[in-house]
C-alpha positions as CSV (number, residue, x, y, z in Angstrom):
1,X,265.0,148.0,177.6
2,X,264.2,151.6,178.3
3,X,262.2,151.9,175.1
4,X,260.0,148.8,175.8
5,X,256.2,149.5,176.2
6,X,254.7,147.5,179.0
7,X,250.9,146.8,178.7
8,X,248.6,145.7,181.5
9,X,246.3,142.8,180.9
10,X,243.3,145.1,180.9
11,X,245.0,147.3,178.2
12,X,245.7,144.3,176.0
13,X,242.1,143.0,176.4
14,X,240.7,146.5,175.6
15,X,242.9,146.7,172.5
16,X,241.7,143.3,171.4
17,X,238.1,144.3,172.0
18,X,238.6,147.5,169.9
19,X,240.4,145.6,167.1
20,X,237.7,142.9,166.9
21,X,234.8,145.4,167.1
22,X,236.3,147.7,164.4
23,X,237.2,144.8,162.1
24,X,234.1,142.6,162.6
25,X,231.3,145.0,163.5
26,X,228.9,142.8,161.5
27,X,229.7,139.2,160.7
28,X,227.6,136.1,159.7
29,X,228.6,132.8,161.3
30,X,227.2,129.3,160.8
31,X,227.6,126.6,163.5
32,X,225.9,124.2,165.9
33,X,224.6,125.3,169.3
34,X,226.2,123.7,172.4
35,X,226.1,124.3,176.1
36,X,223.0,126.5,175.8
37,X,222.0,128.3,179.0
38,X,219.1,130.7,179.7
39,X,220.3,132.9,182.5
40,X,217.9,134.3,185.2
41,X,218.7,137.7,183.8
42,X,217.1,136.8,180.5
43,X,220.5,136.6,178.6
44,X,221.2,133.5,176.5
45,X,224.7,132.0,176.7
46,X,226.0,129.2,174.5
47,X,228.8,128.2,172.1
48,X,228.8,127.9,168.4
49,X,231.0,125.1,167.0
50,X,232.0,123.4,163.9
51,X,234.1,120.2,163.3
52,X,237.3,121.7,164.7
53,X,236.6,124.9,166.7
54,X,234.1,126.9,168.7
55,X,233.3,130.4,169.7
56,X,231.4,131.8,172.7
57,X,228.1,133.6,171.9
58,X,225.6,135.7,173.7
59,X,222.1,137.0,173.0
60,X,221.1,139.8,175.3
61,X,217.7,139.8,177.0
62,X,216.2,142.5,174.8
63,X,217.2,140.6,171.6
64,X,215.9,137.3,172.9
65,X,212.3,138.5,172.9
66,X,212.5,139.0,169.2
67,X,213.3,135.3,168.5
68,X,210.5,133.3,167.0
69,X,211.9,130.0,168.4
70,X,213.8,128.8,171.4
71,X,217.4,127.8,170.7
72,X,218.4,124.3,171.7
73,X,221.6,122.2,171.9
74,X,222.5,120.6,168.6
75,X,220.5,123.1,166.5
76,X,222.3,124.3,163.4
77,X,221.9,128.1,163.0
78,X,223.2,131.1,161.1
79,X,223.7,134.2,163.2
80,X,224.5,137.8,162.6
81,X,226.4,139.8,165.2
82,X,229.6,141.6,166.1
83,X,232.8,140.1,167.5
84,X,234.0,141.6,170.8
85,X,236.2,140.7,173.8
86,X,234.9,140.1,177.3
87,X,237.9,142.0,178.9
88,X,237.6,140.5,182.4
89,X,238.3,137.0,181.1
90,X,240.2,137.9,177.9
91,X,237.6,135.8,176.0
92,X,236.4,136.8,172.6
93,X,232.8,136.2,171.7
94,X,230.1,137.2,169.3
95,X,227.1,139.3,170.4
96,X,224.2,138.1,168.3
97,X,221.6,140.4,166.8
98,X,219.8,137.9,164.5
99,X,219.5,134.1,164.4
100,X,218.0,131.9,161.8
101,X,217.7,128.1,162.0
102,X,219.2,126.1,159.2
103,X,217.1,123.5,157.5
104,X,213.8,124.8,158.9
105,X,212.3,128.2,159.0
106,X,212.2,130.1,162.3
107,X,208.4,130.4,162.2
108,X,207.9,126.7,161.4
109,X,210.3,125.8,164.2
110,X,208.5,128.1,166.7
111,X,205.2,126.6,165.6
112,X,206.3,123.0,166.3
113,X,207.9,123.9,169.6
114,X,204.8,125.7,170.9
115,X,202.5,123.0,169.5
116,X,204.5,120.2,171.3
117,X,204.6,122.2,174.6
118,X,200.9,123.1,174.7
119,X,199.9,119.5,173.7
120,X,201.8,118.2,176.7
121,X,200.0,120.6,178.9
122,X,196.6,119.2,177.7
123,X,195.4,122.3,175.8
124,X,194.5,120.1,172.8
125,X,192.7,117.3,174.7
126,X,189.4,116.3,173.1
127,X,187.6,115.8,176.3
128,X,188.1,119.4,177.2
129,X,186.3,120.7,174.1
130,X,183.0,122.4,174.6
131,X,180.0,121.5,172.4
132,X,178.6,124.1,169.9
133,X,174.9,124.7,170.3
134,X,172.7,123.4,167.5
135,X,171.0,126.8,166.9
136,X,173.1,129.5,168.6
137,X,171.2,132.8,168.7
138,X,174.0,135.1,169.9
139,X,177.3,135.0,167.9
140,X,180.5,136.9,168.7
141,X,183.0,137.5,165.9
142,X,186.6,138.4,166.6
143,X,188.3,139.6,163.4
144,X,189.3,142.6,161.3
145,X,186.3,144.9,160.6
146,X,187.6,145.6,157.1
147,X,188.8,142.2,156.0
148,X,187.2,139.7,153.6
149,X,186.5,137.3,156.5
150,X,183.8,139.5,158.2
151,X,182.1,140.1,154.8
152,X,182.0,136.4,154.1
153,X,180.7,135.5,157.6
154,X,177.9,138.2,157.4
155,X,176.9,137.1,153.9
156,X,176.6,133.5,154.8
157,X,174.6,134.3,158.0
158,X,172.3,136.6,156.0
159,X,171.6,134.0,153.4
160,X,171.1,131.0,155.7
161,X,169.4,132.4,158.8
162,X,169.1,136.2,159.2
163,X,167.4,136.4,162.6
164,X,170.4,135.9,164.8
165,X,172.3,138.4,166.9
166,X,175.9,139.1,165.9
167,X,178.4,141.0,168.0
168,X,181.6,142.1,166.0
169,X,184.7,142.8,168.1
170,X,187.2,144.5,165.7
171,X,190.9,143.6,166.1
172,X,194.1,143.6,164.1
173,X,194.7,140.2,162.7
174,X,198.3,140.7,161.6
175,X,201.3,142.6,162.9
176,X,203.1,143.0,166.2
177,X,200.0,144.0,168.2
178,X,197.6,141.5,166.6
179,X,198.1,138.6,169.1
180,X,197.5,140.8,172.1
181,X,194.4,142.4,170.6
182,X,192.9,139.0,169.7
183,X,193.6,137.5,173.2
184,X,192.2,140.7,174.8
185,X,189.1,140.5,172.7
186,X,188.4,136.9,173.8
187,X,188.9,137.7,177.4
188,X,186.7,140.9,177.2
189,X,183.9,139.0,175.5
190,X,184.0,136.3,178.2
191,X,184.0,139.0,181.0
192,X,181.4,141.4,179.6
193,X,179.3,139.4,177.0
194,X,179.2,136.0,178.6
195,X,175.6,135.5,177.2
196,X,177.1,134.8,173.8
197,X,176.5,131.2,172.6
198,X,179.7,131.0,170.5
199,X,182.7,132.9,169.3
200,X,184.2,132.9,165.8
201,X,187.8,133.9,165.9
202,X,189.7,134.2,162.7
203,X,190.7,135.9,159.5
204,X,190.9,135.4,155.8
205,X,193.8,133.8,153.9
206,X,197.4,135.1,153.8
207,X,201.0,134.2,154.0
208,X,202.4,132.1,156.8
209,X,203.7,135.3,158.4
210,X,200.3,137.0,157.9
211,X,198.6,134.3,159.9
212,X,201.2,134.2,162.6
213,X,199.2,136.0,165.3
214,X,197.0,132.9,165.6
215,X,200.1,130.9,166.4
216,X,201.0,133.0,169.4
217,X,200.8,131.4,172.9
218,X,198.8,134.4,174.3
219,X,196.0,133.7,171.8
220,X,196.1,129.9,172.4
221,X,195.7,130.4,176.2
222,X,192.9,132.9,175.8
223,X,191.0,130.4,173.6
224,X,191.6,127.7,176.1
225,X,190.3,129.6,179.1
226,X,187.3,130.9,177.2
227,X,184.0,129.8,178.8
228,X,182.2,130.6,175.6
229,X,182.8,127.9,172.9
230,X,185.3,129.0,170.3
231,X,185.4,128.2,166.6
232,X,188.7,128.9,164.9
233,X,188.4,130.1,161.3
234,X,191.9,131.1,160.0
235,X,192.9,131.3,156.4
236,X,192.1,128.6,153.9
237,X,191.4,124.9,154.3
238,X,195.1,123.9,154.0
239,X,196.2,126.5,156.7
240,X,196.6,125.1,160.3
241,X,197.4,127.3,163.3
242,X,197.8,126.7,167.0
243,X,194.4,128.3,167.5
244,X,192.9,125.5,165.4
245,X,194.2,122.9,167.8
246,X,193.1,124.7,171.0
247,X,189.6,125.8,169.8
248,X,186.5,123.8,170.5
249,X,185.9,123.4,166.7
250,X,188.0,124.2,163.7
251,X,186.5,125.6,160.5
252,X,188.5,125.5,157.3
253,X,187.5,129.0,156.3
254,X,185.5,131.9,157.9
255,X,182.6,131.1,155.5
256,X,182.6,127.5,156.7
257,X,182.5,128.7,160.3
258,X,179.4,130.7,159.6
259,X,177.8,127.7,158.0
260,X,178.7,125.6,161.0
261,X,177.0,127.9,163.6
262,X,174.1,129.1,161.5
263,X,171.9,126.3,160.0
264,X,170.2,126.8,156.6
265,X,166.7,128.1,157.4
266,X,165.2,126.6,154.2
267,X,166.8,123.2,155.1
268,X,165.4,123.4,158.6
269,X,162.0,124.3,157.4
270,X,162.1,121.4,154.9
271,X,163.1,119.0,157.6
272,X,160.5,120.4,160.0
273,X,157.8,119.9,157.3
274,X,158.9,116.3,156.8
275,X,158.8,115.7,160.5
276,X,155.3,117.2,160.6
277,X,154.0,115.0,157.8
278,X,155.6,111.9,159.4
279,X,154.0,112.8,162.7
280,X,150.6,113.3,161.1
281,X,150.8,110.0,159.3
282,X,151.8,108.2,162.6
283,X,149.0,109.8,164.5
284,X,146.4,109.0,161.8
285,X,147.6,105.4,161.7
286,X,147.3,105.1,165.4
287,X,143.9,106.7,165.5
288,X,142.6,104.3,162.7
289,X,144.0,101.4,164.6
290,X,142.2,102.5,167.8
291,X,138.9,103.1,166.0
292,X,139.1,99.6,164.4
293,X,139.9,98.1,167.8
294,X,137.0,99.9,169.4
295,X,134.7,98.7,166.7
296,X,135.7,95.1,167.1
297,X,135.3,95.3,170.9
298,X,132.0,97.0,170.5
299,X,130.7,94.2,168.4
300,X,132.1,91.4,170.5
301,X,129.9,89.1,172.6
302,X,131.3,90.5,175.8
303,X,129.8,93.9,175.2
304,X,126.6,92.6,173.5
305,X,125.8,90.1,176.3
306,X,128.1,90.5,179.2
307,X,126.1,88.1,181.4
308,X,126.8,85.2,179.1
309,X,130.5,85.9,179.4
310,X,130.2,86.0,183.2
311,X,128.2,82.7,183.2
312,X,130.9,81.0,181.1
313,X,133.6,82.2,183.4
314,X,131.6,81.0,186.4
315,X,131.3,77.6,184.8
316,X,135.0,77.5,184.3
317,X,135.5,78.3,187.9
318,X,133.1,75.5,189.0
319,X,135.1,73.1,186.8
320,X,138.3,74.2,188.3
321,X,136.8,74.0,191.8
322,X,135.6,70.5,191.3
323,X,139.0,69.4,189.9
324,X,140.7,71.0,192.9
325,X,138.5,69.2,195.4
326,X,139.1,65.8,193.6
327,X,142.8,66.4,193.6
328,X,142.7,67.3,197.3
329,X,140.7,64.2,198.2
330,X,143.1,62.0,196.2
331,X,146.1,63.6,197.9
332,X,144.5,63.3,201.4
333,X,143.7,59.5,200.9
334,X,147.3,58.8,199.8
335,X,148.7,60.7,202.7
336,X,146.3,58.9,205.1
337,X,147.4,55.4,203.8
338,X,151.1,56.4,204.2
339,X,150.4,57.5,207.7
340,X,148.7,54.3,208.7
341,X,151.5,52.3,207.2
342,X,154.1,54.3,209.1
343,X,152.1,53.9,212.3
344,X,152.0,50.2,212.0
345,X,155.8,50.1,211.5
346,X,156.3,52.3,214.5
347,X,154.1,50.0,216.7
348,X,156.2,47.0,215.6
349,X,159.3,48.9,216.8
350,X,157.7,50.2,219.9
351,X,159.2,48.6,223.0
352,X,155.9,48.8,224.9
353,X,154.4,46.5,222.3
354,X,157.1,43.9,223.2
355,X,156.2,44.3,226.9
356,X,152.5,43.7,226.0
357,X,153.5,40.2,224.9
358,X,154.8,39.3,228.4
359,X,158.4,40.6,228.3
360,X,159.9,43.0,230.8
361,X,162.9,45.3,231.3
362,X,165.1,45.3,234.3
363,X,167.3,48.1,235.8
364,X,170.0,47.7,238.4
365,X,169.5,50.1,241.3
366,X,170.6,52.7,242.2
367,X,172.5,53.2,239.0
368,X,169.4,52.7,236.8
369,X,171.4,50.7,234.2
370,X,169.6,48.3,232.0
371,X,170.5,44.6,232.8
372,X,171.4,42.3,230.0
373,X,172.9,39.3,231.9
374,X,173.1,37.9,235.5
375,X,176.7,38.8,235.8
376,X,175.8,42.4,236.2
377,X,174.1,41.9,239.7
378,X,174.9,40.1,242.9
379,X,172.8,38.4,245.6
380,X,170.8,41.0,247.7
381,X,171.1,43.7,244.9
382,X,168.0,45.6,244.3
383,X,166.5,45.8,240.8
384,X,163.6,47.5,239.1
385,X,161.4,45.6,236.7
386,X,159.1,47.3,234.2
387,X,156.1,45.3,233.0
388,X,153.6,46.2,230.3
389,X,151.6,47.8,233.1
390,X,153.4,48.9,236.2
391,X,156.9,48.5,237.8
392,X,158.3,46.4,240.7
393,X,161.3,46.7,243.0
394,X,162.8,43.3,243.7
395,X,165.8,41.8,245.5
396,X,168.1,39.2,244.1
397,X,168.0,36.0,246.2
398,X,169.5,33.6,243.6
399,X,171.1,33.8,240.2
400,X,170.5,31.2,237.5
401,X,173.3,31.1,235.0
402,X,171.8,30.2,231.7
403,X,173.1,31.1,228.3
404,X,171.3,30.9,225.0
């Protein structure tokens, strides 16, 4: 008992940490991410698991910035790191220095994640795209000053339409600083050279990694907020970048971008000449038509003897006036006959006409109610009698009951 060595928990954990770090200073592990958490400190915490076991993992903030993609639960990855022990909990873990997705490249995964996120934000919406002028006169080019892209662009413009103004903004188009330089160039041109009609942003062909600067979020957002229309011209026709989706127009190559913004001068002159010839033919046709029309009018009887024309029109007026008078007389006579007929019918129904034939109307006084039989009055009642001419006030002295 006296020879026993007693360890504290801290000592044991520190020994375990030293043993792990000495034995596994660099180790590769494959597994599936679970319980992923991005801490406010910037550190990433999660577990790596297989079918029967799991191990805690951490990516420190400084290392997380180097990742080309965002880890997610369920993602299968291969990581490099060192094993250690978090002594306060007695928990062993792996500190990751490199992470690669399994089944899909890191760059491709980062591309798809950013594309999905920016699309949901509306940066790719067609209704937000700006129109490119038909004949832009002031063109800004953001690219490498020594690459093949700028030579191709200048050659195409010189061949197609030389008298345009070109402003070249030199930037790195690959490497760690490229995305920042490209985004800064777009912002600078918008702030200090807003008179430009269009921007061509791009580079020549290269590997997926060479083109990666145009897949960075900083470049995508600079293109989106640009008030000057942007044409993306990156790589070859088969190459697609995030910049292509955000830009107002995508050109498959830098040369194609130059062809899109600068029309072929010879082609424009040819079209202009055709329009001129067509316009001349149309004017000549219209002029010939007007001359012929004037000649016909000048030889017409109206111009040769205008008074005959006036006399004929006056005769037509007289004819119409006579017809109008006849129609009016016919209508008046019909209306007059209808009026007389209605007047006769009205006279038949007129109660005064009945009185004229010797009949009368009697009212009981003082109620002034028309009398229809003798039962409505009594002896000594006063009544009013209306004759065809005049009225009388009478008193009932006798009633004679007589029914028809």
